[in-house]
All heavy atoms as a GROMACS GRO file, in nm:
protein
  588
    1MET      N    1   4.523   2.449   9.508
    1MET     CA    2   4.660   2.484   9.550
    1MET      C    3   4.658   2.545   9.686
    1MET      O    4   4.764   2.597   9.728
    1MET     CB    5   4.723   2.576   9.449
    1MET     CG    6   4.757   2.512   9.327
    1MET     SD    7   4.931   2.547   9.263
    1MET     CE    8   4.914   2.683   9.168
    2PRO      N    9   4.557   2.533   9.764
    2PRO     CA   10   4.555   2.592   9.898
    2PRO      C   11   4.657   2.522   9.990
    2PRO      O   12   4.704   2.589  10.085
    2PRO     CB   13   4.413   2.574   9.950
    2PRO     CG   14   4.331   2.520   9.843
    2PRO     CD   15   4.424   2.480   9.727
    3LEU      N   16   4.696   2.408   9.969
    3LEU     CA   17   4.785   2.331  10.054
    3LEU      C   18   4.932   2.360  10.014
    3LEU      O   19   5.023   2.362  10.105
    3LEU     CB   20   4.770   2.178  10.022
    3LEU     CG   21   4.853   2.081  10.119
    3LEU    CD1   22   4.812   2.114  10.262
    3LEU    CD2   23   4.824   1.940  10.082
    4LEU      N   24   4.959   2.412   9.899
    4LEU     CA   25   5.099   2.440   9.858
    4LEU      C   26   5.159   2.541   9.946
    4LEU      O   27   5.275   2.525   9.987
    4LEU     CB   28   5.098   2.480   9.713
    4LEU     CG   29   5.241   2.491   9.649
    4LEU    CD1   30   5.310   2.354   9.664
    4LEU    CD2   31   5.226   2.528   9.504
    5PRO      N   32   5.108   2.662   9.985
    5PRO     CA   33   5.170   2.757  10.061
    5PRO      C   34   5.210   2.706  10.198
    5PRO      O   35   5.325   2.738  10.251
    5PRO     CB   36   5.073   2.869  10.080
    5PRO     CG   37   4.989   2.866   9.964
    5PRO     CD   38   4.982   2.720   9.925
    6ALA      N   39   5.135   2.625  10.257
    6ALA     CA   40   5.167   2.559  10.390
    6ALA      C   41   5.280   2.461  10.374
    6ALA      O   42   5.372   2.461  10.456
    6ALA     CB   43   5.042   2.491  10.441
    7LEU      N   44   5.287   2.386  10.258
    7LEU     CA   45   5.399   2.295  10.246
    7LEU      C   46   5.529   2.380  10.207
    7LEU      O   47   5.643   2.344  10.256
    7LEU     CB   48   5.370   2.202  10.118
    7LEU     CG   49   5.264   2.101  10.148
    7LEU    CD1   50   5.233   2.032  10.018
    7LEU    CD2   51   5.304   2.006  10.266
    8VAL      N   52   5.514   2.498  10.142
    8VAL     CA   53   5.638   2.570  10.109
    8VAL      C   54   5.690   2.630  10.237
    8VAL      O   55   5.808   2.640  10.268
    8VAL     CB   56   5.602   2.685  10.007
    8VAL    CG1   57   5.722   2.781   9.994
    8VAL    CG2   58   5.579   2.616   9.880
    9ALA      N   59   5.601   2.679  10.327
    9ALA     CA   60   5.632   2.734  10.460
    9ALA      C   61   5.703   2.633  10.548
    9ALA      O   62   5.790   2.658  10.632
    9ALA     CB   63   5.514   2.788  10.531
   10ASP      N   64   5.670   2.508  10.532
   10ASP     CA   65   5.722   2.388  10.599
   10ASP      C   66   5.862   2.348  10.545
   10ASP      O   67   5.927   2.254  10.596
   10ASP     CB   68   5.631   2.272  10.600
   10ASP     CG   69   5.665   2.166  10.708
   10ASP    OD1   70   5.716   2.201  10.816
   10ASP    OD2   71   5.649   2.050  10.679
   11GLY      N   72   5.902   2.403  10.429
   11GLY     CA   73   6.035   2.376  10.375
   11GLY      C   74   6.040   2.302  10.238
   11GLY      O   75   6.143   2.280  10.188
   12LEU      N   76   5.922   2.278  10.181
   12LEU     CA   77   5.915   2.224  10.047
   12LEU      C   78   5.960   2.325   9.942
   12LEU      O   79   5.926   2.446   9.957
   12LEU     CB   80   5.785   2.173  10.018
   12LEU     CG   81   5.749   2.111   9.879
   12LEU    CD1   82   5.825   1.975   9.870
   12LEU    CD2   83   5.600   2.098   9.847
   13SER      N   84   6.035   2.285   9.845
   13SER     CA   85   6.084   2.375   9.740
   13SER      C   86   5.954   2.416   9.661
   13SER      O   87   5.869   2.336   9.614
   13SER     CB   88   6.168   2.292   9.645
   13SER     OG   89   6.186   2.358   9.520
   14PRO      N   90   5.936   2.553   9.640
   14PRO     CA   91   5.824   2.591   9.565
   14PRO      C   92   5.812   2.539   9.420
   14PRO      O   93   5.708   2.503   9.374
   14PRO     CB   94   5.840   2.752   9.559
   14PRO     CG   95   5.940   2.780   9.668
   14PRO     CD   96   6.017   2.662   9.696
   15VAL      N   97   5.943   2.536   9.355
   15VAL     CA   98   5.939   2.477   9.214
   15VAL      C   99   5.898   2.343   9.223
   15VAL      O  100   5.825   2.288   9.134
   15VAL     CB  101   6.080   2.501   9.164
   15VAL    CG1  102   6.088   2.431   9.025
   15VAL    CG2  103   6.107   2.653   9.147
   16GLY      N  104   5.944   2.256   9.315
   16GLY     CA  105   5.916   2.112   9.321
   16GLY      C  106   5.772   2.098   9.350
   16GLY      O  107   5.706   2.001   9.290
   17GLY      N  108   5.707   2.186   9.429
   17GLY     CA  109   5.567   2.164   9.462
   17GLY      C  110   5.477   2.204   9.336
   17GLY      O  111   5.379   2.125   9.308
   18VAL      N  112   5.509   2.306   9.254
   18VAL     CA  113   5.437   2.337   9.140
   18VAL      C  114   5.460   2.234   9.033
   18VAL      O  115   5.372   2.188   8.962
   18VAL     CB  116   5.491   2.476   9.083
   18VAL    CG1  117   5.430   2.500   8.950
   18VAL    CG2  118   5.444   2.582   9.187
   19LEU      N  119   5.590   2.179   9.020
   19LEU     CA  120   5.607   2.066   8.924
   19LEU      C  121   5.526   1.939   8.965
   19LEU      O  122   5.478   1.879   8.874
   19LEU     CB  123   5.759   2.030   8.924
   19LEU     CG  124   5.845   2.139   8.851
   19LEU    CD1  125   5.992   2.096   8.860
   19LEU    CD2  126   5.815   2.149   8.704
   20ALA      N  127   5.520   1.918   9.095
   20ALA     CA  128   5.442   1.798   9.136
   20ALA      C  129   5.295   1.813   9.098
   20ALA      O  130   5.231   1.724   9.053
   20ALA     CB  131   5.456   1.771   9.290
   21LEU      N  132   5.246   1.931   9.125
   21LEU     CA  133   5.103   1.961   9.078
   21LEU      C  134   5.076   1.945   8.932
   21LEU      O  135   4.974   1.889   8.891
   21LEU     CB  136   5.057   2.098   9.138
   21LEU     CG  137   5.032   2.104   9.284
   21LEU    CD1  138   5.009   2.253   9.328
   21LEU    CD2  139   4.923   2.017   9.324
   22ALA      N  140   5.165   2.004   8.858
   22ALA     CA  141   5.164   2.006   8.714
   22ALA      C  142   5.162   1.865   8.658
   22ALA      O  143   5.083   1.812   8.575
   22ALA     CB  144   5.272   2.082   8.644
   23LEU      N  145   5.258   1.779   8.717
   23LEU     CA  146   5.270   1.640   8.671
   23LEU      C  147   5.145   1.560   8.709
   23LEU      O  148   5.094   1.487   8.630
   23LEU     CB  149   5.388   1.578   8.739
   23LEU     CG  150   5.416   1.427   8.710
   23LEU    CD1  151   5.443   1.410   8.564
   23LEU    CD2  152   5.525   1.372   8.796
   24ALA      N  153   5.082   1.587   8.830
   24ALA     CA  154   4.966   1.518   8.871
   24ALA      C  155   4.845   1.552   8.773
   24ALA      O  156   4.763   1.475   8.739
   24ALA     CB  157   4.932   1.557   9.009
   25SER      N  158   4.840   1.680   8.740
   25SER     CA  159   4.732   1.723   8.652
   25SER      C  160   4.743   1.663   8.507
   25SER      O  161   4.643   1.617   8.449
   25SER     CB  162   4.728   1.878   8.640
   25SER     OG  163   4.838   1.925   8.575
   26VAL      N  164   4.858   1.644   8.463
   26VAL     CA  165   4.884   1.587   8.328
   26VAL      C  166   4.849   1.439   8.336
   26VAL      O  167   4.778   1.381   8.253
   26VAL     CB  168   5.016   1.591   8.281
   26VAL    CG1  169   5.062   1.505   8.167
   26VAL    CG2  170   5.058   1.737   8.247
   27LEU      N  171   4.881   1.368   8.451
   27LEU     CA  172   4.852   1.226   8.458
   27LEU      C  173   4.696   1.206   8.464
   27LEU      O  174   4.653   1.102   8.417
   27LEU     CB  175   4.923   1.174   8.582
   27LEU     CG  176   5.074   1.163   8.577
   27LEU    CD1  177   5.126   1.111   8.708
   27LEU    CD2  178   5.116   1.080   8.468
   28VAL      N  179   4.629   1.286   8.534
   28VAL     CA  180   4.487   1.276   8.551
   28VAL      C  181   4.424   1.304   8.415
   28VAL      O  182   4.317   1.242   8.381
   28VAL     CB  183   4.442   1.368   8.671
   28VAL    CG1  184   4.279   1.371   8.673
   28VAL    CG2  185   4.488   1.321   8.791
   29ASP      N  186   4.456   1.408   8.352
   29ASP     CA  187   4.387   1.451   8.235
   29ASP      C  188   4.403   1.370   8.113
   29ASP      O  189   4.313   1.360   8.036
   29ASP     CB  190   4.432   1.602   8.196
   29ASP     CG  191   4.364   1.698   8.285
   29ASP    OD1  192   4.264   1.670   8.356
   29ASP    OD2  193   4.407   1.816   8.293
   30ILE      N  194   4.519   1.298   8.099
   30ILE     CA  195   4.547   1.232   7.963
   30ILE      C  196   4.484   1.084   7.970
   30ILE      O  197   4.466   1.029   7.859
   30ILE     CB  198   4.697   1.219   7.942
   30ILE    CG1  199   4.725   1.177   7.792
   30ILE    CG2  200   4.762   1.125   8.025
   30ILE    CD1  201   4.675   1.288   7.688
   31ASN      N  202   4.453   1.035   8.081
   31ASN     CA  203   4.386   0.900   8.082
   31ASN      C  204   4.257   0.896   8.023
   31ASN      O  205   4.178   0.993   8.024
   31ASN     CB  206   4.396   0.841   8.229
   31ASN     CG  207   4.283   0.880   8.318
   31ASN    OD1  208   4.170   0.855   8.286
   31ASN    ND2  209   4.320   0.946   8.426
   32PRO      N  210   4.215   0.789   7.962
   32PRO     CA  211   4.094   0.783   7.898
   32PRO      C  212   3.965   0.794   7.982
   32PRO      O  213   3.848   0.805   7.929
   32PRO     CB  214   4.096   0.643   7.815
   32PRO     CG  215   4.180   0.577   7.893
   32PRO     CD  216   4.291   0.666   7.953
   33LEU      N  217   3.986   0.778   8.106
   33LEU     CA  218   3.874   0.778   8.207
   33LEU      C  219   3.843   0.928   8.247
   33LEU      O  220   3.743   0.950   8.323
   33LEU     CB  221   3.899   0.693   8.323
   33LEU     CG  222   3.930   0.544   8.276
   33LEU    CD1  223   3.966   0.460   8.400
   33LEU    CD2  224   3.817   0.488   8.207
   34GLY      N  225   3.934   1.020   8.224
   34GLY     CA  226   3.913   1.154   8.259
   34GLY      C  227   3.849   1.237   8.156
   34GLY      O  228   3.813   1.189   8.043
   35ILE      N  229   3.820   1.358   8.178
   35ILE     CA  230   3.744   1.450   8.088
   35ILE      C  231   3.828   1.475   7.960
   35ILE      O  232   3.774   1.449   7.844
   35ILE     CB  233   3.711   1.587   8.150
   35ILE    CG1  234   3.615   1.567   8.258
   35ILE    CG2  235   3.669   1.686   8.055
   35ILE    CD1  236   3.594   1.692   8.340
   36THR      N  237   3.953   1.504   7.964
   36THR     CA  238   4.025   1.535   7.846
   36THR      C  239   4.046   1.394   7.759
   36THR      O  240   4.027   1.405   7.639
   36THR     CB  241   4.178   1.581   7.881
   36THR    OG1  242   4.152   1.702   7.961
   36THR    CG2  243   4.247   1.616   7.758
   37GLY      N  244   4.074   1.295   7.835
   37GLY     CA  245   4.083   1.165   7.755
   37GLY      C  246   3.955   1.122   7.691
   37GLY      O  247   3.954   1.068   7.578
   38GLY      N  248   3.840   1.151   7.760
   38GLY     CA  249   3.707   1.124   7.694
   38GLY      C  250   3.684   1.211   7.581
   38GLY      O  251   3.620   1.165   7.482
   39LEU      N  252   3.734   1.341   7.592
   39LEU     CA  253   3.709   1.424   7.468
   39LEU      C  254   3.798   1.376   7.358
   39LEU      O  255   3.753   1.384   7.236
   39LEU     CB  256   3.749   1.569   7.506
   39LEU     CG  257   3.645   1.636   7.598
   39LEU    CD1  258   3.699   1.772   7.646
   39LEU    CD2  259   3.513   1.663   7.526
   40ILE      N  260   3.919   1.336   7.376
   40ILE     CA  261   4.003   1.277   7.280
   40ILE      C  262   3.933   1.156   7.207
   40ILE      O  263   3.932   1.141   7.090
   40ILE     CB  264   4.139   1.238   7.331
   40ILE    CG1  265   4.214   1.372   7.377
   40ILE    CG2  266   4.223   1.163   7.236
   40ILE    CD1  267   4.343   1.346   7.452
   41LEU      N  268   3.886   1.071   7.296
   41LEU     CA  269   3.818   0.946   7.238
   41LEU      C  270   3.692   0.985   7.156
   41LEU      O  271   3.656   0.931   7.060
   41LEU     CB  272   3.788   0.850   7.354
   41LEU     CG  273   3.894   0.773   7.410
   41LEU    CD1  274   3.842   0.693   7.541
   41LEU    CD2  275   3.961   0.683   7.317
   42GLY      N  276   3.619   1.083   7.218
   42GLY     CA  277   3.499   1.132   7.145
   42GLY      C  278   3.519   1.184   7.006
   42GLY      O  279   3.437   1.179   6.912
   43ALA      N  280   3.633   1.256   6.992
   43ALA     CA  281   3.666   1.317   6.867
   43ALA      C  282   3.742   1.217   6.764
   43ALA      O  283   3.745   1.248   6.646
   43ALA     CB  284   3.764   1.432   6.887
   44ALA      N  285   3.783   1.103   6.812
   44ALA     CA  286   3.848   1.010   6.734
   44ALA      C  287   3.746   0.939   6.638
   44ALA      O  288   3.625   0.938   6.665
   44ALA     CB  289   3.923   0.906   6.810
   45ASP      N  290   3.797   0.886   6.530
   45ASP     CA  291   3.715   0.799   6.439
   45ASP      C  292   3.673   0.683   6.521
   45ASP      O  293   3.745   0.615   6.594
   45ASP     CB  294   3.811   0.756   6.324
   45ASP     CG  295   3.737   0.675   6.224
   45ASP    OD1  296   3.612   0.713   6.191
   45ASP    OD2  297   3.788   0.582   6.161
   46PRO      N  298   3.540   0.651   6.500
   46PRO     CA  299   3.486   0.534   6.585
   46PRO      C  300   3.560   0.401   6.567
   46PRO      O  301   3.571   0.316   6.661
   46PRO     CB  302   3.340   0.513   6.532
   46PRO     CG  303   3.303   0.661   6.482
   46PRO     CD  304   3.431   0.717   6.425
   47SER      N  305   3.611   0.382   6.452
   47SER     CA  306   3.693   0.255   6.431
   47SER      C  307   3.823   0.251   6.511
   47SER      O  308   3.884   0.157   6.538
   47SER     CB  309   3.714   0.227   6.288
   47SER     OG  310   3.796   0.326   6.229
   48ALA      N  311   3.875   0.371   6.540
   48ALA     CA  312   4.007   0.383   6.607
   48ALA      C  313   3.998   0.396   6.759
   48ALA      O  314   4.102   0.393   6.827
   48ALA     CB  315   4.077   0.515   6.557
   49ARG      N  316   3.866   0.405   6.801
   49ARG     CA  317   3.857   0.421   6.946
   49ARG      C  318   3.901   0.316   7.038
   49ARG      O  319   3.967   0.345   7.150
   49ARG     CB  320   3.707   0.462   6.980
   49ARG     CG  321   3.666   0.601   6.931
   49ARG     CD  322   3.528   0.636   6.963
   49ARG     NE  323   3.487   0.751   6.900
   49ARG     CZ  324   3.366   0.796   6.882
   49ARG    NH1  325   3.258   0.723   6.914
   49ARG    NH2  326   3.347   0.918   6.815
   50PRO      N  327   3.874   0.190   7.010
   50PRO     CA  328   3.933   0.083   7.101
   50PRO      C  329   4.081   0.086   7.119
   50PRO      O  330   4.134   0.073   7.224
   50PRO     CB  331   3.883  -0.042   7.048
   50PRO     CG  332   3.756  -0.003   6.950
   50PRO     CD  333   3.791   0.133   6.907
   51ARG      N  334   4.150   0.105   7.004
   51ARG     CA  335   4.297   0.101   7.008
   51ARG      C  336   4.352   0.233   7.076
   51ARG      O  337   4.438   0.226   7.162
   51ARG     CB  338   4.357   0.108   6.866
   51ARG     CG  339   4.501   0.115   6.856
   51ARG     CD  340   4.542   0.084   6.702
   51ARG     NE  341   4.692   0.083   6.706
   51ARG     CZ  342   4.771   0.179   6.655
   51ARG    NH1  343   4.713   0.292   6.601
   51ARG    NH2  344   4.891   0.175   6.654
   52LEU      N  345   4.283   0.344   7.050
   52LEU     CA  346   4.321   0.469   7.123
   52LEU      C  347   4.295   0.461   7.271
   52LEU      O  348   4.374   0.508   7.355
   52LEU     CB  349   4.245   0.590   7.063
   52LEU     CG  350   4.279   0.732   7.112
   52LEU    CD1  351   4.427   0.753   7.098
   52LEU    CD2  352   4.189   0.834   7.057
   53PHE      N  353   4.189   0.403   7.307
   53PHE     CA  354   4.162   0.382   7.449
   53PHE      C  355   4.267   0.304   7.516
   53PHE      O  356   4.314   0.337   7.624
   53PHE     CB  357   4.020   0.308   7.474
   53PHE     CG  358   3.986   0.282   7.613
   53PHE    CD1  359   3.921   0.374   7.693
   53PHE    CD2  360   4.014   0.164   7.663
   53PHE    CE1  361   3.898   0.351   7.823
   53PHE    CE2  362   3.977   0.128   7.799
   53PHE     CZ  363   3.925   0.226   7.878
   54ARG      N  364   4.306   0.188   7.454
   54ARG     CA  365   4.414   0.109   7.511
   54ARG      C  366   4.550   0.180   7.524
   54ARG      O  367   4.615   0.168   7.624
   54ARG     CB  368   4.437  -0.028   7.430
   54ARG     CG  369   4.313  -0.125   7.447
   54ARG     CD  370   4.350  -0.257   7.382
   54ARG     NE  371   4.379  -0.248   7.244
   54ARG     CZ  372   4.293  -0.245   7.142
   54ARG    NH1  373   4.163  -0.261   7.176
   54ARG    NH2  374   4.333  -0.238   7.022
   55GLN      N  375   4.570   0.263   7.417
   55GLN     CA  376   4.700   0.341   7.419
   55GLN      C  377   4.698   0.444   7.528
   55GLN      O  378   4.797   0.462   7.596
   55GLN     CB  379   4.717   0.410   7.281
   55GLN     CG  380   4.756   0.315   7.174
   55GLN     CD  381   4.765   0.379   7.038
   55GLN    OE1  382   4.700   0.486   7.010
   55GLN    NE2  383   4.840   0.315   6.947
   56LEU      N  384   4.581   0.520   7.550
   56LEU     CA  385   4.579   0.618   7.649
   56LEU      C  386   4.584   0.554   7.789
   56LEU      O  387   4.644   0.608   7.876
   56LEU     CB  388   4.447   0.699   7.638
   56LEU     CG  389   4.445   0.796   7.514
   56LEU    CD1  390   4.307   0.857   7.502
   56LEU    CD2  391   4.553   0.902   7.533
   57LEU      N  392   4.522   0.441   7.804
   57LEU     CA  393   4.522   0.380   7.933
   57LEU      C  394   4.665   0.323   7.964
   57LEU      O  395   4.708   0.340   8.072
   57LEU     CB  396   4.420   0.254   7.934
   57LEU     CG  397   4.394   0.184   8.058
   57LEU    CD1  398   4.331   0.292   8.164
   57LEU    CD2  399   4.300   0.073   8.043
   58ALA      N  400   4.727   0.273   7.868
   58ALA     CA  401   4.867   0.226   7.881
   58ALA      C  402   4.958   0.343   7.917
   58ALA      O  403   5.048   0.335   8.010
   58ALA     CB  404   4.918   0.153   7.755
   59TYR      N  405   4.938   0.456   7.853
   59TYR     CA  406   5.019   0.576   7.875
   59TYR      C  407   4.988   0.618   8.034
   59TYR      O  408   5.096   0.651   8.099
   59TYR     CB  409   4.987   0.690   7.786
   59TYR     CG  410   5.047   0.818   7.822
   59TYR    CD1  411   5.170   0.842   7.786
   59TYR    CD2  412   4.977   0.917   7.895
   59TYR    CE1  413   5.240   0.973   7.821
   59TYR    CE2  414   5.039   1.033   7.926
   59TYR     CZ  415   5.166   1.054   7.891
   59TYR     OH  416   5.228   1.174   7.926
   60GLY      N  417   4.866   0.622   8.070
   60GLY     CA  418   4.837   0.651   8.207
   60GLY      C  419   4.899   0.560   8.309
   60GLY      O  420   4.948   0.607   8.413
   61ILE      N  421   4.898   0.432   8.285
   61ILE     CA  422   4.949   0.341   8.371
   61ILE      C  423   5.099   0.344   8.390
   61ILE      O  424   5.162   0.352   8.500
   61ILE     CB  425   4.907   0.194   8.341
   61ILE    CG1  426   4.754   0.170   8.368
   61ILE    CG2  427   4.988   0.088   8.424
   61ILE    CD1  428   4.700   0.059   8.307
   62VAL      N  429   5.167   0.363   8.269
   62VAL     CA  430   5.315   0.380   8.273
   62VAL      C  431   5.352   0.505   8.332
   62VAL      O  432   5.449   0.509   8.415
   62VAL     CB  433   5.364   0.375   8.123
   62VAL    CG1  434   5.512   0.416   8.122
   62VAL    CG2  435   5.351   0.232   8.066
   63SER      N  436   5.272   0.618   8.307
   63SER     CA  437   5.303   0.743   8.386
   63SER      C  438   5.293   0.729   8.526
   63SER      O  439   5.384   0.789   8.600
   63SER     CB  440   5.214   0.850   8.326
   63SER     OG  441   5.230   0.866   8.196
   64VAL      N  442   5.196   0.664   8.579
   64VAL     CA  443   5.180   0.662   8.723
   64VAL      C  444   5.298   0.576   8.787
   64VAL      O  445   5.342   0.605   8.897
   64VAL     CB  446   5.047   0.586   8.757
   64VAL    CG1  447   5.043   0.534   8.899
   64VAL    CG2  448   4.929   0.670   8.727
   65VAL      N  449   5.345   0.472   8.709
   65VAL     CA  450   5.460   0.396   8.763
   65VAL      C  451   5.598   0.467   8.741
   65VAL      O  452   5.683   0.469   8.840
   65VAL     CB  453   5.473   0.257   8.679
   65VAL    CG1  454   5.593   0.189   8.718
   65VAL    CG2  455   5.345   0.184   8.717
   66VAL      N  456   5.618   0.541   8.632
   66VAL     CA  457   5.740   0.610   8.605
   66VAL      C  458   5.759   0.739   8.673
   66VAL      O  459   5.854   0.784   8.717
   66VAL     CB  460   5.763   0.614   8.453
   66VAL    CG1  461   5.889   0.694   8.417
   66VAL    CG2  462   5.772   0.474   8.399
   67ALA      N  463   5.642   0.813   8.672
   67ALA     CA  464   5.655   0.952   8.726
   67ALA      C  465   5.706   0.967   8.871
   67ALA      O  466   5.787   1.062   8.893
   67ALA     CB  467   5.514   1.019   8.719
   68PRO      N  468   5.670   0.884   8.955
   68PRO     CA  469   5.733   0.907   9.100
   68PRO      C  470   5.877   0.883   9.103
   68PRO      O  471   5.944   0.927   9.188
   68PRO     CB  472   5.661   0.802   9.180
   68PRO     CG  473   5.533   0.766   9.113
   68PRO     CD  474   5.567   0.785   8.964
   69SER      N  475   5.939   0.802   9.005
   69SER     CA  476   6.080   0.788   9.008
   69SER      C  477   6.155   0.888   8.924
   69SER      O  478   6.280   0.878   8.916
   69SER     CB  479   6.110   0.641   8.959
   69SER     OG  480   6.073   0.632   8.817
   70SER      N  481   6.089   0.983   8.862
   70SER     CA  482   6.161   1.084   8.780
   70SER      C  483   6.230   1.186   8.864
   70SER      O  484   6.191   1.206   8.984
   70SER     CB  485   6.064   1.157   8.696
   70SER     OG  486   5.972   1.240   8.766
   71PRO      N  487   6.340   1.243   8.818
   71PRO     CA  488   6.416   1.338   8.901
   71PRO      C  489   6.340   1.446   8.951
   71PRO      O  490   6.364   1.492   9.058
   71PRO     CB  491   6.536   1.386   8.811
   71PRO     CG  492   6.531   1.278   8.708
   71PRO     CD  493   6.402   1.223   8.696
   72GLY      N  494   6.249   1.507   8.880
   72GLY     CA  495   6.171   1.620   8.919
   72GLY      C  496   6.080   1.592   9.041
   72GLY      O  497   6.052   1.673   9.116
   73SER      N  498   6.026   1.471   9.044
   73SER     CA  499   5.929   1.435   9.146
   73SER      C  500   6.004   1.411   9.276
   73SER      O  501   5.951   1.418   9.386
   73SER     CB  502   5.844   1.309   9.104
   73SER     OG  503   5.925   1.197   9.094
   74ARG      N  504   6.134   1.372   9.271
   74ARG     CA  505   6.210   1.345   9.387
   74ARG      C  506   6.232   1.479   9.470
   74ARG      O  507   6.217   1.476   9.587
   74ARG     CB  508   6.350   1.288   9.362
   74ARG     CG  509   6.327   1.132   9.344
   74ARG     CD  510   6.467   1.071   9.337
   74ARG     NE  511   6.459   0.995   9.208
   74ARG     CZ  512   6.552   0.992   9.113
   74ARG    NH1  513   6.662   1.057   9.131
   74ARG    NH2  514   6.536   0.920   9.008
   75SER      N  515   6.248   1.586   9.394
   75SER     CA  516   6.269   1.711   9.467
   75SER      C  517   6.140   1.760   9.530
   75SER      O  518   6.133   1.832   9.628
   75SER     CB  519   6.330   1.821   9.374
   75SER     OG  520   6.238   1.850   9.271
   76ALA      N  521   6.028   1.723   9.467
   76ALA     CA  522   5.903   1.755   9.524
   76ALA      C  523   5.848   1.675   9.631
   76ALA      O  524   5.771   1.714   9.705
   76ALA     CB  525   5.796   1.758   9.412
   77GLY      N  526   5.920   1.553   9.647
   77GLY     CA  527   5.871   1.458   9.741
   77GLY      C  528   5.944   1.471   9.872
   77GLY      O  529   5.917   1.390   9.970
   78GLY      N  530   6.030   1.562   9.889
   78GLY     CA  531   6.087   1.582  10.028
   78GLY      C  532   6.234   1.606  10.032
   78GLY      O  533   6.285   1.653  10.134
   79GLU      N  534   6.308   1.585   9.926
   79GLU     CA  535   6.448   1.608   9.929
   79GLU      C  536   6.474   1.759   9.955
   79GLU      O  537   6.583   1.791  10.010
   79GLU     CB  538   6.521   1.565   9.805
   79GLU     CG  539   6.545   1.406   9.802
   79GLU     CD  540   6.618   1.371   9.678
   79GLU    OE1  541   6.677   1.452   9.614
   79GLU    OE2  542   6.625   1.257   9.651
   80GLY      N  543   6.383   1.842   9.914
   80GLY     CA  544   6.411   1.988   9.935
   80GLY      C  545   6.368   2.043  10.061
   80GLY      O  546   6.381   2.156  10.092
   81ARG      N  547   6.325   1.953  10.152
   81ARG     CA  548   6.277   2.001  10.285
   81ARG      C  549   6.403   2.032  10.377
   81ARG      O  550   6.498   1.959  10.369
   81ARG     CB  551   6.192   1.891  10.348
   81ARG     CG  552   6.064   1.878  10.285
   81ARG     CD  553   5.978   1.779  10.359
   81ARG     NE  554   5.851   1.752  10.284
   81ARG     CZ  555   5.735   1.784  10.329
   81ARG    NH1  556   5.726   1.831  10.450
   81ARG    NH2  557   5.632   1.766  10.260
   82ARG      N  558   6.384   2.132  10.454
   82ARG     CA  559   6.492   2.174  10.540
   82ARG      C  560   6.459   2.119  10.684
   82ARG      O  561   6.339   2.116  10.719
   82ARG     CB  562   6.509   2.324  10.546
   82ARG     CG  563   6.563   2.377  10.422
   82ARG     CD  564   6.560   2.517  10.422
   82ARG     NE  565   6.411   2.567  10.413
   82ARG     CZ  566   6.375   2.676  10.370
   82ARG    NH1  567   6.459   2.764  10.330
   82ARG    NH2  568   6.248   2.700  10.357
   83SER      N  569   6.559   2.084  10.761
   83SER     CA  570   6.521   2.043  10.897
   83SER      C  571   6.500   2.162  10.976
   83SER      O  572   6.547   2.272  10.957
   83SER     CB  573   6.642   1.964  10.956
   83SER     OG  574   6.751   2.055  10.968
   84LYS      N  575   6.408   2.147  11.084
   84LYS     CA  576   6.368   2.258  11.168
   84LYS      C  577   6.465   2.273  11.291
   84LYS      O  578   6.442   2.347  11.375
   84LYS     CB  579   6.227   2.227  11.216
   84LYS     CG  580   6.130   2.226  11.110
   84LYS     CD  581   6.035   2.330  11.143
   84LYS     CE  582   5.932   2.336  11.032
   84LYS     NZ  583   5.838   2.438  11.032
   85ALA      N  584   6.579   2.204  11.292
   85ALA     CA  585   6.667   2.200  11.402
   85ALA      C  586   6.742   2.340  11.414
   85ALA      O  587   6.763   2.424  11.360
   85ALA     CB  588   6.773   2.088  11.395
   0.00000   0.00000   0.00000
């Protein structure tokens, strides 16, 4: 989060910045190629792992496509910026 104070000083909404970071962390953690997703797969029944892998991967892909268009991400993406004029 060292970049967040500089972005807030430049006019980004603090709430939007924190929401963007939280959303990014969820997207990274839930996919089956990350640590949390790997732990979920490791704890699952071996016969259920292929299906669970596909479900987690699909969730991650859909989240990457849908998340940038969500209302919360729009405020983090620049609408909250003030002009320096």
